[in-house]
Residue, then its C-alpha position, 0 to 999 in steps of 0.5 A: m156788773t154781772e151776777k158772776g162778777q158780783r159773786l166773785e167780788t163778794t167772795a174776794r171780800t169774804a176771803d180777805d176778811r177771813a185772812r185778816t181774822l186768821q192773821a189777828t188770831a194767829s198773833g193772839l190779838r184782835p186788830e183793834w187791841s193791837r193799837w191799844a197794846g201799842v199805846a199801853l206799851t208806849a205809856l209803860l216805857a214812858v213811866l219806866a224812863f221817868t222812874v229811872q230818870w227820877g232815881v238818877v236825879t235823886a242819887k245826884l241830889d243825895h251826893v250834893e247834900k252829902r258834900l254840902d254837909e261836909l262843907i258845913v262841918e269844915a266851915r265850923a272847924l275853920r270858924a273855931e280855929y279862927q276864933a282861937i287865933e283871935r283869942r291869942v292875938s287879943y291876949l298878946e295885944g292886951r299884954y303889949n298894951g297893958a305893959p307899964d310905961g317904961h316897958a311900952g312897946k315891949p312884951g311883958p315878962 
């Protein structure tokens, strides 16, 4: 290659480097920072998505917990009602079985 060709090649490389530097400066970032900015932005979005998902799961679990508490209260009420019915049946069986022999099988007065 001739001396003139080498100077043109060097000038072209210098101009290309200046254009890249100007473009990076115009965007406000150095070329090596733009790659890390993309990584940081991706990480930030991943953390944000994880936080939102955690909130959704927590809200659903709170709803399930509330519904389970309601079911426990209903089960206790049913158990109390069942025990009351058992007491009544037991009382009636006692009256029926405890009647005098002449009145067996008939409820007492």
